[in-house]
C-alpha positions, 0 to 999 in steps of 0.5 A: 579605315572604315568597315566595308559596309560603311562605304555602301550607299545602301547602308548609309541610307538605311542608317538614316532611315533607322535613326529617323524611324526611331525619332518618328515613332517616338514623336508621332506614335506615342502611347500604349496603343501604338506600342506594337506598331512602334516596335515593328517599325523600329525593328523593320528599320533596324533589320534593313540596316543590320541585314546589309551589314551581315550580308556584306560580312558573308560576301567573301565566304557565301555569295548565296548568303549575301544575296539572301540577307540583302533580300531580307533587308529589302523586304524589311524596308518594303514592310516599313514603306507599308507602315508609313503608308498606313500611318498616312492613310489612317490619319487622313494625310496624303501620300505625295506622288513621286512627281511632287517637287517636295519629293525631288527635294527629299531625294536631294537631301537623301543624296546629300546626307548619304554621300561619302563626303558627309562621313567623318573619319570615324564613319559618323554623319557630319550633317545629321539627318533631321526629322521634319516637324510635320507628321505628313512631311516626316512620313513622306520624307521617310517614304522617299528614303525607303523607296531610294534604299529599296531601289539601290538594294535591288541594284546591289542584289542584281550585281551580287547575282551577276558576280555569283553567276560570272565568278562562282561561289566560295566553294567553287573558287576553293575547288578550282584552286585545289584542282589547280594546285593538284595539276602543278 
């Protein structure tokens, strides 16, 4: 059985984003002068992914912690979105509008790659994500994936908040069980 986070669509998107961001930075941002930007972008991609893992890990004992860490993951991806927009703007390349048919194709690719049916029994991607060779296309592909991930994360956070409101947190549940056992 796979770890719980591997079943989350948000996690699978962020794993793709992190892996492709590493490739993107190595390919399109070489040299010492780009070192800081590379490190920041790679760390933002990693933070998006790892904070989902940590948040899901805390979900049983701290809904508040889960919500906070999912928010950190979302903020890291927002930072990465800004970095990709900067990359395109500073090189005179275009940010494609979401109505562009190429963006629709990118969404389909992201959906296909992140599908549970694309995971092996060990939780590895069967079809590996591929970075486009053109820098404008690659940055727009990653922007699309980041936008999809932040959209999904916002829904995941809202669901965790609703669960917390309706069911309470870990401490509240323990208190209710304690009261119930005292009454018996």
